[in-house]
MIMAR-677517 format. One line per 3 residues: number of its first residue (from 1); their letters; for each residue x, y, z of N, C-alpha, C, CB. Coordinates in nm, 3 decimals. Glycine has a CB too. Layout:
N
NUM	A	X,Y,Z,X,Y,Z,X,Y,Z,X,Y,Z ~ ...
END
This chain:
145
1	MRR	8.828,16.306,16.826,8.818,16.230,16.704,8.756,16.314,16.592,8.736,16.104,16.727 ~ 8.661,16.402,16.629,8.599,16.487,16.527,8.699,16.583,16.464,8.484,16.566,16.588 ~ 8.794,16.630,16.541,8.894,16.722,16.489,8.999,16.649,16.405,8.961,16.796,16.603
4	LLP	9.025,16.526,16.434,9.128,16.451,16.365,9.090,16.418,16.221,9.157,16.323,16.441 ~ 8.966,16.383,16.197,8.921,16.348,16.063,8.935,16.464,15.964,8.775,16.302,16.067 ~ 8.891,16.587,15.998,8.911,16.698,15.903,9.058,16.730,15.879,8.840,16.823,15.954
7	LIL	9.142,16.714,15.982,9.285,16.740,15.964,9.348,16.637,15.870,9.357,16.739,16.100 ~ 9.310,16.512,15.883,9.362,16.407,15.795,9.315,16.431,15.652,9.319,16.267,15.844 ~ 9.189,16.466,15.637,9.135,16.495,15.504,9.206,16.614,15.440,8.984,16.522,15.513
10	AAG	9.227,16.721,15.515,9.295,16.839,15.462,9.440,16.807,15.425,9.290,16.954,15.565 ~ 9.508,16.731,15.509,9.646,16.694,15.481,9.654,16.607,15.355,9.708,16.619,15.601 ~ 9.557,16.518,15.337,9.554,16.434,15.218,9.532,16.514,15.092,9.446,16.329,15.231
13	LLS	9.442,16.610,15.097,9.415,16.693,14.980,9.534,16.782,14.946,9.293,16.779,15.003 ~ 9.598,16.838,15.047,9.712,16.925,15.021,9.833,16.847,14.972,9.749,17.001,15.146 ~ 9.850,16.725,15.018,9.965,16.647,14.972,9.952,16.611,14.825,9.980,16.519,15.056
16	ACQ	9.832,16.605,14.772,9.812,16.576,14.630,9.856,16.692,14.542,9.665,16.543,14.602 ~ 9.871,16.810,14.600,9.911,16.928,14.522,10.062,16.944,14.512,9.852,17.052,14.584 ~ 10.139,16.864,14.583,10.283,16.876,14.582,10.343,16.801,14.465,10.342,16.826,14.713
19	TAD	10.454,16.855,14.413,10.526,16.786,14.307,10.670,16.766,14.350,10.519,16.865,14.174 ~ 10.732,16.669,14.294,10.872,16.643,14.324,10.959,16.747,14.257,10.914,16.501,14.280 ~ 11.076,16.772,14.313,11.167,16.871,14.255,11.218,16.833,14.117,11.284,16.893,14.346
22	DGF	11.228,16.703,14.090,11.281,16.661,13.961,11.170,16.621,13.864,11.377,16.546,13.980 ~ 11.052,16.674,13.884,10.938,16.641,13.799,10.952,16.701,13.661,10.810,16.690,13.862 ~ 10.868,16.657,13.571,10.869,16.703,13.432,10.830,16.850,13.428,10.775,16.618,13.344
25	STN	10.907,16.927,13.360,10.881,17.069,13.346,10.806,17.094,13.216,11.012,17.150,13.350 ~ 10.702,17.175,13.221,10.629,17.208,13.099,10.682,17.335,13.035,10.480,17.223,13.129 ~ 10.778,17.399,13.099,10.836,17.518,13.041,10.933,17.478,12.931,10.908,17.603,13.148
28	SAP	10.916,17.535,12.815,11.010,17.509,12.707,11.051,17.642,12.647,10.948,17.416,12.600 ~ 11.169,17.644,12.595,11.222,17.765,12.534,11.254,17.736,12.389,11.348,17.818,12.609 ~ 11.241,17.837,12.304,11.280,17.814,12.165,11.425,17.769,12.161,11.260,17.943,12.081
31	AVI	11.449,17.668,12.082,11.584,17.610,12.076,11.676,17.697,11.993,11.579,17.469,12.019 ~ 11.794,17.717,12.044,11.900,17.783,11.969,12.004,17.675,11.945,11.960,17.909,12.046 ~ 12.013,17.632,11.820,12.104,17.523,11.787,12.196,17.564,11.674,12.025,17.396,11.748
34	SGP	12.305,17.492,11.660,12.403,17.523,11.556,12.348,17.488,11.418,12.535,17.446,11.581 ~ 12.409,17.542,11.317,12.370,17.513,11.179,12.377,17.365,11.145,12.456,17.590,11.084 ~ 12.488,17.296,11.181,12.495,17.152,11.153,12.387,17.072,11.226,12.632,17.099,11.191
37	AAS	12.356,17.109,11.350,12.250,17.039,11.424,12.114,17.064,11.359,12.248,17.085,11.573 ~ 12.089,17.188,11.319,11.962,17.220,11.252,11.948,17.142,11.122,11.953,17.372,11.225 ~ 12.057,17.131,11.047,12.053,17.057,10.921,12.029,16.908,10.943,12.184,17.076,10.844
40	AIA	12.092,16.852,11.046,12.073,16.710,11.076,11.929,16.681,11.117,12.170,16.665,11.187 ~ 11.874,16.765,11.202,11.737,16.746,11.248,11.639,16.766,11.133,11.704,16.844,11.364 ~ 11.657,16.872,11.056,11.568,16.901,10.943,11.574,16.788,10.839,11.606,17.037,10.877
43	GDM	11.692,16.738,10.811,11.706,16.629,10.714,11.633,16.503,10.760,11.853,16.598,10.691 ~ 11.647,16.469,10.888,11.579,16.351,10.940,11.428,16.369,10.939,11.627,16.321,11.083 ~ 11.381,16.483,10.983,11.236,16.506,10.988,11.176,16.513,10.848,11.205,16.636,11.065
46	ASR	11.248,16.572,10.752,11.199,16.578,10.613,11.188,16.438,10.554,11.292,16.666,10.526 ~ 11.285,16.353,10.582,11.279,16.215,10.530,11.164,16.138,10.593,11.413,16.142,10.555 ~ 11.139,16.160,10.721,11.029,16.093,10.789,10.894,16.142,10.737,11.038,16.114,10.940
49	LAE	10.886,16.270,10.705,10.762,16.323,10.647,10.739,16.262,10.510,10.767,16.478,10.637 ~ 10.844,16.251,10.430,10.832,16.192,10.297,10.785,16.046,10.307,10.967,16.199,10.221 ~ 10.832,15.973,10.407,10.787,15.835,10.427,10.638,15.829,10.457,10.866,15.769,10.541
52	QIG	10.588,15.927,10.527,10.450,15.924,10.574,10.348,15.977,10.473,10.439,16.003,10.699 ~ 10.384,16.080,10.396,10.284,16.138,10.306,10.301,16.093,10.161,10.291,16.289,10.312 ~ 10.399,16.009,10.135,10.411,15.953,10.001,10.509,16.028,9.914,10.279,15.951,9.935
55	PAG	10.510,15.994,9.785,10.607,16.052,9.692,10.597,16.204,9.689,10.586,15.997,9.552 ~ 10.714,16.266,9.689,10.719,16.412,9.693,10.687,16.476,9.559,10.854,16.457,9.739 ~ 10.710,16.407,9.449,10.686,16.465,9.317,10.544,16.516,9.303,10.715,16.363,9.209
58	GTT	10.529,16.642,9.276,10.397,16.702,9.260,10.333,16.748,9.389,10.307,16.605,9.193 ~ 10.396,16.723,9.504,10.340,16.767,9.632,10.396,16.904,9.666,10.371,16.665,9.744 ~ 10.306,16.997,9.691,10.347,17.132,9.730,10.316,17.152,9.877,10.275,17.239,9.643
61	LKM	10.415,17.196,9.951,10.400,17.226,10.093,10.403,17.376,10.113,10.511,17.157,10.177 ~ 10.311,17.426,10.192,10.305,17.569,10.221,10.344,17.588,10.367,10.163,17.629,10.191 ~ 10.452,17.662,10.391,10.497,17.687,10.527,10.532,17.833,10.545,10.617,17.598,10.561
64	DKG	10.531,17.876,10.669,10.568,18.014,10.699,10.717,18.035,10.675,10.530,18.050,10.844 ~ 10.749,18.152,10.628,10.890,18.187,10.605,10.954,18.210,10.741,10.904,18.314,10.513 ~ 11.055,18.133,10.771,11.126,18.149,10.898,11.268,18.196,10.875,11.127,18.019,10.976
67	TSE	11.324,18.258,10.977,11.462,18.307,10.967,11.556,18.229,11.057,11.467,18.455,11.001 ~ 11.504,18.133,11.132,11.590,18.054,11.220,11.671,17.955,11.139,11.506,17.981,11.327 ~ 11.777,17.904,11.200,11.861,17.803,11.135,11.776,17.682,11.096,11.978,17.759,11.228
70	FAI	11.685,17.642,11.186,11.603,17.524,11.160,11.507,17.549,11.043,11.525,17.486,11.285 ~ 11.443,17.665,11.036,11.348,17.694,10.929,11.418,17.692,10.793,11.282,17.831,10.952 ~ 11.535,17.750,10.787,11.610,17.752,10.661,11.653,17.611,10.623,11.733,17.845,10.673
73	ALE	11.702,17.536,10.721,11.747,17.398,10.694,11.629,17.309,10.656,11.819,17.340,10.816 ~ 11.514,17.329,10.719,11.396,17.248,10.687,11.349,17.273,10.544,11.282,17.276,10.785 ~ 11.345,17.398,10.505,11.304,17.431,10.367,11.398,17.365,10.267,11.302,17.584,10.345
76	AAL	11.528,17.373,10.292,11.627,17.312,10.202,11.613,17.160,10.200,11.769,17.351,10.244 ~ 11.590,17.098,10.317,11.577,16.953,10.324,11.452,16.905,10.250,11.573,16.907,10.469 ~ 11.343,16.977,10.265,11.219,16.939,10.196,11.237,16.949,10.044,11.103,17.028,10.241
79	KGW	11.301,17.055,10.000,11.329,17.068,9.857,11.421,16.957,9.809,11.392,17.206,9.826 ~ 11.517,16.919,9.893,11.607,16.810,9.861,11.534,16.677,9.845,11.713,16.797,9.966 ~ 11.424,16.660,9.915,11.343,16.539,9.905,11.241,16.549,9.791,11.270,16.512,10.036
82	GFS	11.244,16.658,9.714,11.159,16.670,9.596,11.028,16.743,9.616,11.131,16.537,9.544 ~ 11.007,16.797,9.734,10.884,16.873,9.758,10.898,17.012,9.699,10.852,16.880,9.909 ~ 10.787,17.065,9.652,10.782,17.205,9.613,10.740,17.280,9.739,10.681,17.230,9.492
85	VVT	10.817,17.380,9.779,10.791,17.451,9.904,10.756,17.596,9.874,10.914,17.443,9.998 ~ 10.643,17.640,9.928,10.598,17.777,9.911,10.605,17.845,10.047,10.452,17.784,9.853 ~ 10.680,17.955,10.054,10.693,18.027,10.181,10.637,18.169,10.173,10.838,18.032,10.223
88	DGK	10.606,18.215,10.055,10.556,18.352,10.039,10.405,18.359,10.022,10.623,18.418,9.920 ~ 10.338,18.244,10.028,10.192,18.241,10.015,10.142,18.241,9.873,10.134,18.357,10.086 ~ 10.230,18.256,9.775,10.189,18.261,9.635,10.194,18.120,9.576,10.278,18.358,9.554
91	VEK	10.078,18.065,9.549,10.068,17.930,9.497,10.021,17.936,9.353,9.971,17.844,9.584 ~ 10.078,17.850,9.269,10.037,17.846,9.129,9.890,17.809,9.118,10.123,17.746,9.050 ~ 9.824,17.863,9.019,9.683,17.835,8.997,9.663,17.685,8.973,9.628,17.917,8.878
94	GTK	9.562,17.629,9.037,9.533,17.487,9.023,9.610,17.397,9.119,9.561,17.446,8.885 ~ 9.699,17.456,9.199,9.776,17.378,9.296,9.712,17.390,9.433,9.924,17.426,9.300 ~ 9.694,17.276,9.498,9.639,17.276,9.634,9.751,17.235,9.729,9.516,17.180,9.647
97	PIK	9.815,17.334,9.794,9.927,17.301,9.881,9.882,17.239,10.014,10.009,17.425,9.908 ~ 9.971,17.163,10.073,9.950,17.107,10.207,10.015,17.202,10.306,10.009,16.961,10.220 ~ 9.937,17.249,10.403,9.989,17.340,10.505,10.081,17.263,10.598,9.874,17.409,10.585
100	LEY	10.204,17.309,10.613,10.303,17.246,10.700,10.340,17.343,10.812,10.428,17.202,10.620 ~ 10.322,17.298,10.934,10.365,17.377,11.049,10.482,17.304,11.113,10.248,17.399,11.152 ~ 10.573,17.379,11.170,10.692,17.320,11.228,10.729,17.392,11.356,10.808,17.323,11.129
103	GID	10.805,17.326,11.437,10.851,17.388,11.559,10.970,17.313,11.614,10.739,17.394,11.663 ~ 11.052,17.383,11.688,11.167,17.322,11.753,11.184,17.391,11.888,11.297,17.335,11.664 ~ 11.189,17.311,11.993,11.201,17.362,12.129,11.310,17.285,12.201,11.067,17.351,12.204
106	SMD	11.365,17.347,12.303,11.462,17.275,12.386,11.399,17.251,12.523,11.595,17.354,12.400 ~ 11.428,17.132,12.575,11.373,17.095,12.704,11.461,16.988,12.766,11.227,17.046,12.690 ~ 11.499,17.008,12.889,11.577,16.910,12.965,11.702,16.864,12.891,11.490,16.790,12.996
109	GQV	11.769,16.958,12.825,11.894,16.926,12.757,11.878,16.861,12.621,11.973,16.838,12.842 ~ 11.755,16.845,12.575,11.731,16.787,12.443,11.653,16.886,12.358,11.655,16.653,12.455 ~ 11.645,16.854,12.230,11.572,16.938,12.135,11.454,16.857,12.083,11.665,16.985,12.017
112	LAR	11.335,16.915,12.087,11.215,16.850,12.036,11.176,16.916,11.905,11.099,16.858,12.140 ~ 11.172,16.837,11.798,11.134,16.886,11.666,10.995,16.833,11.632,11.238,16.845,11.557 ~ 10.911,16.919,11.572,10.776,16.881,11.535,10.744,16.929,11.395,10.675,16.936,11.635
115	LST	10.678,16.843,11.316,10.622,16.879,11.186,10.476,16.839,11.189,10.699,16.809,11.067 ~ 10.390,16.921,11.131,10.247,16.891,11.136,10.178,16.936,11.007,10.182,16.958,11.257 ~ 10.095,16.847,10.953,10.008,16.879,10.840,9.865,16.855,10.889,10.041,16.791,10.711
118	PTI	9.765,16.887,10.808,9.628,16.860,10.852,9.600,16.711,10.876,9.532,16.913,10.749 ~ 9.680,16.621,10.820,9.651,16.478,10.834,9.751,16.402,10.920,9.647,16.415,10.699 ~ 9.866,16.460,10.950,9.968,16.388,11.026,10.055,16.484,11.106,10.055,16.303,10.933
121	ALG	10.099,16.437,11.220,10.192,16.515,11.303,10.308,16.424,11.342,10.121,16.574,11.430 ~ 10.430,16.475,11.327,10.550,16.400,11.361,10.627,16.474,11.469,10.638,16.378,11.236 ~ 10.689,16.400,11.558,10.771,16.461,11.662,10.884,16.368,11.701,10.687,16.495,11.784
124	RAY	10.995,16.426,11.740,11.108,16.345,11.782,11.202,16.432,11.866,11.183,16.285,11.660 ~ 11.261,16.370,11.966,11.361,16.437,12.048,11.500,16.405,11.995,11.349,16.394,12.197 ~ 11.590,16.503,12.004,11.726,16.489,11.957,11.823,16.538,12.063,11.745,16.566,11.825
127	TAT	11.942,16.483,12.058,12.052,16.535,12.137,12.138,16.615,12.040,12.135,16.419,12.208 ~ 12.144,16.745,12.063,12.217,16.834,11.972,12.356,16.863,12.026,12.140,16.966,11.949 ~ 12.452,16.865,11.936,12.589,16.905,11.967,12.627,17.013,11.866,12.689,16.782,11.961
130	PGG	12.737,17.083,11.888,12.776,17.185,11.789,12.800,17.128,11.650,12.900,17.257,11.836 ~ 12.835,17.000,11.642,12.865,16.940,11.513,12.751,16.865,11.448,12.978,16.849,11.527 ~ 12.636,16.855,11.512,12.523,16.782,11.455,12.419,16.746,11.559,12.572,16.657,11.386
133	ATP	12.342,16.643,11.530,12.237,16.599,11.622,12.208,16.452,11.597,12.108,16.684,11.607 ~ 12.171,16.382,11.702,12.133,16.242,11.690,11.997,16.221,11.756,12.241,16.149,11.754 ~ 11.915,16.133,11.700,11.784,16.107,11.761,11.800,16.052,11.902,11.703,16.008,11.675
136	ASP	11.718,16.103,11.993,11.720,16.059,12.133,11.591,15.987,12.170,11.742,16.179,12.226 ~ 11.499,15.977,12.074,11.373,15.908,12.099,11.323,15.848,11.968,11.265,16.004,12.160 ~ 11.228,15.756,11.977,11.166,15.707,11.855,11.082,15.817,11.792,11.080,15.581,11.883
139	LSI	11.051,15.801,11.666,10.965,15.897,11.597,10.822,15.880,11.648,10.972,15.876,11.442 ~ 10.759,15.991,11.683,10.619,15.990,11.726,10.534,16.031,11.607,10.595,16.086,11.849 ~ 10.435,15.948,11.574,10.348,15.974,11.459,10.205,15.978,11.506,10.366,15.866,11.348
142	MQR	10.134,16.086,11.473,9.992,16.096,11.504,9.918,16.122,11.373,9.965,16.210,11.608 ~ 9.831,16.029,11.337,9.752,16.046,11.215,9.615,16.103,11.252,9.737,15.912,11.139 ~ 9.571,16.197,11.171,9.443,16.263,11.194,9.347,16.225,11.083,9.459,16.417,11.203
145	N	9.221,16.218,11.115,9.120,16.187,11.013,9.061,16.312,10.955,9.009,16.101,11.071
END
């Protein structure tokens, strides 16, 4: 009986370390998506950002200059919504830009897009096709104080 208890305890502890084969993977890779898909995702995320941070007139967003399809499409979409976008770090005197960070990753056959400012973070999953993209999840909104 003394030998059985430690074996049961060890088996219980080791079984807690196992994961199922179809479990959620934390590995993500940078998404490579078509131009139309990048434009669709960027347009949707830009409109959702505009809904959350208010009128775009007079709002300057500062973001890193990207060369990916998504970065280019996001900059164009934000400008289309009336935001002033600075990508070279040069801001007009007296202007206080809002730092905007963005990311797009692929995971489990979907594309996850994220936009983040110091006060709010948005995220949404999309199903991308060569001709565009459609939302695959509700919009996730996290407000920061």
